C-alpha positions in Angstrom: -23.7 14.0 41.7 -26.7 16.1 42.9 -28.7 17.7 40.3 -31.4 20.2 40.3 -34.3 18.4 38.5 -36.6 21.3 38.9 -35.5 22.8 35.4 -37.5 23.0 32.2 -35.8 20.0 30.7 -35.2 16.2 31.5 -31.9 15.6 32.8 -29.5 12.7 32.1 -28.4 12.8 35.7 -31.1 12.8 38.6 -30.7 13.1 42.4 -30.9 9.4 43.0 -28.9 8.5 39.8 -29.9 8.6 36.2 -33.0 10.3 35.1 -35.4 8.9 32.4 -33.4 10.4 29.7 -30.2 9.2 31.1 -31.7 5.5 31.4 -32.6 5.9 27.6 -29.3 7.1 26.6 -27.4 4.4 28.7 -29.7 1.7 27.0 -28.9 3.2 23.5 -25.1 3.0 24.2 -25.4 -0.5 25.6 -27.2 -1.7 22.2 -24.2 0.0 20.3 -21.7 -1.8 22.5 -23.3 -5.2 22.1 -23.7 -4.7 18.5 -19.9 -3.9 18.3 -19.1 -7.0 20.2 -21.1 -9.1 17.9 -19.6 -7.5 14.7 -16.3 -8.0 16.3 -17.0 -11.8 16.8 -17.9 -12.1 13.3 -14.8 -10.4 12.2 -12.7 -12.8 14.4 -14.4 -15.7 12.7 -14.1 -14.4 9.1 -10.7 -12.6 9.4 -9.9 -9.1 8.2 -11.4 -10.2 5.0 -14.6 -9.2 6.5 -13.4 -5.7 6.1 -13.1 -3.6 3.3 -9.1 -3.5 3.7 -7.0 -5.4 1.3 -3.1 -5.3 0.5 -3.6 -2.0 -1.2 -5.6 -0.6 1.4 -4.0 -1.8 4.6 -5.5 1.0 6.7 -9.1 1.9 6.7 -11.7 3.2 9.1 -10.2 1.8 12.3 -6.8 3.8 11.9 -8.7 6.9 10.5 -10.7 6.8 13.8 -7.7 6.1 15.8 -5.9 9.1 14.5 -9.0 11.3 15.1 -9.5 10.1 18.7 -5.8 10.6 19.6 -6.0 14.1 18.4 -9.3 14.7 20.3 -7.7 13.3 23.5 -4.6 15.2 23.0 -6.2 18.4 22.1 -8.6 18.1 25.0 -5.6 17.4 27.5 -3.7 20.4 26.0 -6.7 22.9 26.5 -7.3 21.6 30.1 -3.8 21.5 31.3 -2.4 24.8 29.8 -4.3 26.9 32.2 -3.2 25.0 35.2 0.5 25.3 34.1 0.1 28.9 33.7 -1.9 29.3 37.2 -5.0 30.6 35.2 -8.0 30.0 37.4 -10.5 31.4 34.9 -10.7 28.1 33.2 -10.5 25.9 36.4 -14.3 24.8 36.0 -13.4 23.3 32.8 -10.3 21.5 33.8 -11.8 18.3 35.2 -14.4 18.1 32.3 -11.7 18.2 29.7 -9.5 15.5 31.4 -12.5 13.2 31.6 -13.3 13.8 28.0 -9.6 13.2 27.1 -9.7 10.0 29.0 -12.9 8.7 27.1 -11.2 9.8 23.9 -7.9 7.9 24.6 -9.8 4.7 25.7 -11.7 4.7 22.3 -8.3 5.2 20.5 -6.7 2.3 22.3 -9.5 0.1 21.7 -9.5 0.7 17.9 -6.3 -0.9 17.7 -7.7 -4.2 18.7 -10.0 -4.8 15.5 -7.2 -3.5 13.3 -4.9 -6.3 14.3 -5.6 -9.5 12.5 -4.9 -11.5 15.7 -5.4 -9.5 18.7 -4.4 -12.2 21.1 -0.9 -11.3 20.1 -0.9 -7.8 21.2 1.1 -8.9 24.3 4.1 -9.1 21.9 4.1 -5.3 22.0 5.7 -5.7 25.4 7.2 -9.2 25.3 9.2 -8.6 22.0 8.8 -4.9 20.7 10.7 -4.0 17.6 12.0 -0.5 18.7 12.5 0.6 15.2 8.9 0.4 14.5 7.0 3.6 15.1 3.9 1.5 16.1 5.7 0.1 19.1 6.3 3.6 20.2 2.7 4.8 19.5 1.3 1.7 21.5 3.4 2.6 24.4 2.7 6.2 24.5 -1.1 5.4 24.1 -1.1 3.1 27.2 1.2 5.8 29.3 -1.2 8.5 28.2 -4.2 6.5 29.2 -2.9 5.7 32.6 -1.7 9.4 33.2 -5.3 10.5 32.4 -6.6 8.2 35.2 -4.1 9.7 37.6 -4.8 13.1 36.5 -8.5 13.0 36.8 -8.4 11.3 40.3 -6.0 13.9 41.4 -8.3 16.8 40.5 -11.4 15.2 42.1 -10.2 13.2 45.1 -10.6 15.9 47.8 -14.1 16.4 46.6 -14.8 12.6 46.5 -13.5 12.5 50.1 -15.6 15.4 51.2 -18.7 13.4 50.1 -17.5 10.0 51.6 -17.0 8.2 48.3 -15.1 5.1 48.0 -13.4 6.5 44.9 -11.4 8.7 47.0 -9.4 5.7 48.1 -8.7 6.6 51.7 -7.8 10.3 50.8 -8.7 12.9 53.5 -10.4 16.1 52.6 -8.2 18.8 54.4 -7.1 22.2 53.4 -3.4 21.2 53.6 -4.2 18.1 51.3 -6.0 20.6 48.7 -3.1 22.9 48.7 -0.8 20.0 48.2 -3.0 18.8 45.3 -2.9 22.1 43.7 0.8 21.8 43.6 0.6 18.2 42.2 -1.9 19.4 39.7 0.6 22.1 38.3 3.4 19.6 38.2 0.9 17.1 36.3 0.1 19.9 33.9 3.8 20.3 33.3 3.9 16.5 32.3 0.5 16.5 30.6 1.5 19.2 28.0 4.6 17.5 26.6 3.0 14.0 26.9 0.0 15.1 24.9 2.3 16.7 22.3 4.3 13.5 22.1 1.1 11.4 21.8 0.0 13.0 18.5 3.5 13.9 17.2 4.5 10.0 17.3 1.1 9.3 15.5 2.0 11.9 13.0 5.6 10.5 12.4 4.1 7.1 11.7 2.8 8.8 8.7 5.6 11.2 7.8 8.2 8.1 7.7 6.4 6.4 5.2 8.8 7.1 2.2 6.5 5.2 -0.4 3.7 7.6 0.3 4.3 11.0 -1.4 1.2 12.6 0.4 2.3 11.5 3.8 6.3 11.8 3.6 6.7 15.4 4.9 8.3 17.2 8.0 4.9 19.0 8.3 2.8 16.1 9.1 3.6 16.0 13.0 3.0 19.7 13.5 -0.2 19.6 11.3 -1.5 16.7 13.7 -0.9 18.9 16.8 -2.9 21.8 15.0 -5.7 19.6 14.2 -5.7 18.1 17.8 -6.1 21.6 19.1 -8.9 22.4 16.6 -10.8 19.1 17.1 -10.1 18.8 20.9 -11.3 22.4 21.6 -14.2 21.9 19.2 -15.4 18.5 21.1 -14.8 20.0 24.4 -17.1 23.0 23.3 -19.8 20.6 22.0 -19.7 18.3 25.1 -19.6 21.1 27.5 -22.7 22.9 26.0 -24.4 19.7 25.7 -23.6 18.8 29.4 -24.7 22.2 30.5 -28.1 21.6 29.0 -28.6 17.9 30.1 -26.8 17.5 33.5 -25.8 19.7 36.5 -22.7 20.9 34.7 -22.4 24.5 34.4 -20.7 26.4 31.4 -20.3 29.9 31.7 -21.3 32.1 28.8 -18.3 34.3 29.1 -16.0 31.3 29.3 -17.7 29.8 26.3 -17.4 32.9 24.3 -13.7 33.2 25.0 -13.0 29.8 23.9 -14.7 30.2 20.9 -12.4 32.8 20.0 -9.5 30.4 20.5 -11.1 28.1 18.4 -11.5 30.4 15.6 -7.7 31.2 15.9 -6.7 27.4 15.7 -8.9 27.0 12.8 -7.3 29.9 11.0 -3.7 28.6 11.7 -4.7 24.8 10.8 -6.8 25.4 7.6 -5.4 28.7 6.2 -1.8 28.7 6.9 -0.8 24.9 7.2 -2.8 24.2 4.0 -0.6 26.9 2.3 2.4 25.8 4.0 1.9 22.1 2.8 0.6 22.7 -0.6 2.4 25.6 -2.0 6.0 24.2 -2.2 4.5 21.2 -4.2 2.6 23.4 -6.4 5.5 25.7 -7.3 7.8 22.7 -8.0 5.3 21.2 -10.3 4.1 24.4 -12.1 5.4 28.0 -12.8 2.4 29.8 -14.1 0.5 31.9 -11.6 -2.9 30.2 -11.9 -1.3 26.9 -11.9 0.5 27.5 -8.8 -2.5 29.0 -7.1 -4.9 26.2 -8.1 -2.4 23.7 -6.9 -2.9 24.6 -3.5 -6.3 26.1 -3.3 -8.3 23.7 -5.4 -9.1 20.5 -3.9 -8.9 17.3 -5.9 -11.4 15.5 -4.0 -14.7 16.2 -2.1 -13.1 15.4 1.3 -10.8 18.6 0.8 -13.9 20.9 0.4 -15.7 19.1 3.3 -12.5 19.8 5.6 -11.5 23.4 4.4 -15.0 24.9 3.6 -17.5 23.0 6.0 -15.1 22.3 8.6 -12.9 25.5 8.2 -14.4 28.5 6.5 -17.9 28.4 7.9 -17.0 27.9 11.6 -14.5 30.7 11.2 -17.1 32.8 9.9 -19.6 31.9 12.8 -17.0 32.8 15.4 -15.5 35.7 13.7 -19.0 37.6 14.2 -19.1 39.1 17.9 -22.9 38.8 18.3 -23.0 35.0 16.8 -19.9 34.1 19.1 -21.8 35.0 22.1 -24.6 32.7 21.4 -24.4 28.9 22.6 -25.8 27.6 19.3 -23.1 29.4 17.2 -20.3 27.9 19.3 -21.8 24.7 19.5 -22.3 24.6 15.7 -18.7 25.9 15.0 -17.3 23.2 17.4 -19.2 20.3 15.8 -18.3 21.5 12.2 -14.6 21.8 13.3 -14.7 18.0 14.5 -16.5 17.2 11.2 -13.8 18.9 9.2 -11.1 17.0 11.1 -12.9 13.8 10.4 -12.9 14.4 6.7 -9.2 15.6 6.7 -8.5 11.9 8.1 -10.6 10.4 5.3 -8.7 12.5 2.8 -5.2 11.7 4.5 -5.8 7.8 4.7 -8.3 7.0 1.9 -6.9 9.2 -0.5 -3.4 8.5 0.3 -3.8 4.8 -0.3 -5.6 5.2 -3.7 -2.3 5.0 -5.8 -0.3 2.0 -5.2 3.5 3.0 -4.6 4.6 0.6 -7.4 4.7 2.2 -11.0 5.0 -1.1 -13.0 2.6 -3.9 -13.6 1.3 -6.3 -12.3 0.9 -4.3 -9.3 -0.1 -5.6 -5.8 -1.9 -8.6 -5.1 -5.5 -8.2 -3.7 -5.9 -11.9 -3.1 -9.3 -12.2 -5.0 -9.9 -13.6 -8.2 -13.4 -13.4 -9.8 -12.8 -15.8 -12.8 -12.5 -15.3 -16.5 -11.2 -12.0 -17.5 -10.5 -10.8 -13.9 -7.1 -10.5 -12.1 -5.7 -10.7 -8.6 -3.5 -7.6 -9.4 -4.1 -3.9 -8.7 -2.5 -0.7 -9.3 -5.2 1.5 -7.8 -7.0 0.8 -4.5 -10.8 1.1 -3.9 -11.9 1.0 -0.3 -15.4 1.1 1.2 -15.9 0.4 5.0 -18.1 -2.6 5.7 -21.1 -2.8 8.0 -18.9 -5.1 10.4 -16.2 -2.1 10.4 -19.0 0.5 11.1 -20.6 -1.5 13.8 -17.5 -2.2 15.6 -16.4 1.4 15.3 -19.7 2.6 16.8 -19.6 0.2 19.6 -16.0 1.3 20.5 -17.1 5.0 20.3 -20.1 4.2 22.5 -17.7 3.1 25.2 -16.2 6.4 25.2 -19.6 8.2 25.4 -20.5 5.7 28.3 -17.3 6.7 30.3 -18.1 10.4 29.8 -21.9 9.9 30.9 -20.9 7.7 33.9 -18.1 10.2 34.8 -20.4 13.0 34.8 -22.7 11.1 37.1 -20.3 9.8 39.6 -17.5 12.2 39.8 -17.4 16.0 41.1 -16.6 17.5 37.6 -17.9 20.7 38.3 -15.1 22.8 40.3 -16.9 24.7 43.2 -14.4 26.9 45.3 -17.0 27.1 47.9 -16.8 23.2 48.7 -13.5 24.1 50.9 -14.2 25.0 54.5 -11.8 26.9 56.7 -11.6 23.9 59.2 -10.2 21.6 56.5 -13.4 19.8 55.8 -15.7 20.0 52.8 -19.2 20.5 52.2 -21.3 19.9 49.2 
């Protein structure tokens, strides 16, 4: 992908491949991936005892990040596909970028399933002997289907430009005016599939939590709608952060007017998610437990953990304030900061959802749940409250998998015509760069 290297900053992508900064970045990602592979080898040797998870905390960092990246992927695809479905050409420049980002995120989410399984060699049983009563089977199926769809959708959006460049990635596709018209129609129908598929993806993930009768914090019909809302927040937030960074570091161009308009949308999504859905979820519980005004008010306004405040204030109120001021919303740094804080908030909403949700054992009577550890005189193998801290092995594996997603995004920006340019189409049916 040709890049103007005459700019004032070093570029990740150069005319002949990757620039100096790009090679450093690729090397850094490679180190993270190798570190993750080594940590996973250690985990396979030691078993899940190498993680901080136990019988009380059977879900930990891997599942928390899985939920996060499923949401990032679903939100990114919704934001990218909705304009195509409604024939809104003003967002065309961001469609390919959004699908590439969605693909990278769903690959990360899918790979996070592997270290969470004690024996990943048995993952084939999802296909050979699935238990259709299990939400995890449906989640695995929709993740695989969704990932394959992202590959097809990205290729559909870029194949004519790839053909115009003579790229082998065009897979024999010819660049013709008739072919581009046909692809525009296919893109519309693909968007029509992408939107419900993205909603299904994160709804199924939400229902996994919502159907856990023994977990009072999860057993709620609002979990799936809340997951969709936070997918829109985190997906658009990441899209804005990545697009602004790509605009600075590659040849991708992110128009200031489009950036400002999407910043408005992010502010609206944040308000609905953080303000309305928090009240909708917490107020009925607070009302049922208390009947004094302050007791009811504090029941849904005052968080019981620091994670609640990191989500609602740092990840909600501050970015809303940045995006609500027109003069700030027009600046790249404010939109970038708001997007980053929105993703940060959703991360800690996931921490609150899983880590806090597992603290209380769903057994009210002693001795509790066996944690499988005995420290000697005066200790016990039973627990009625859970404590979980991710180990270095979990962190290293997670960083390695996230680095794979970053690698997909980086290489995609270098090899694929992610920037949509209407002038690439010639009247004679050919293409030009």
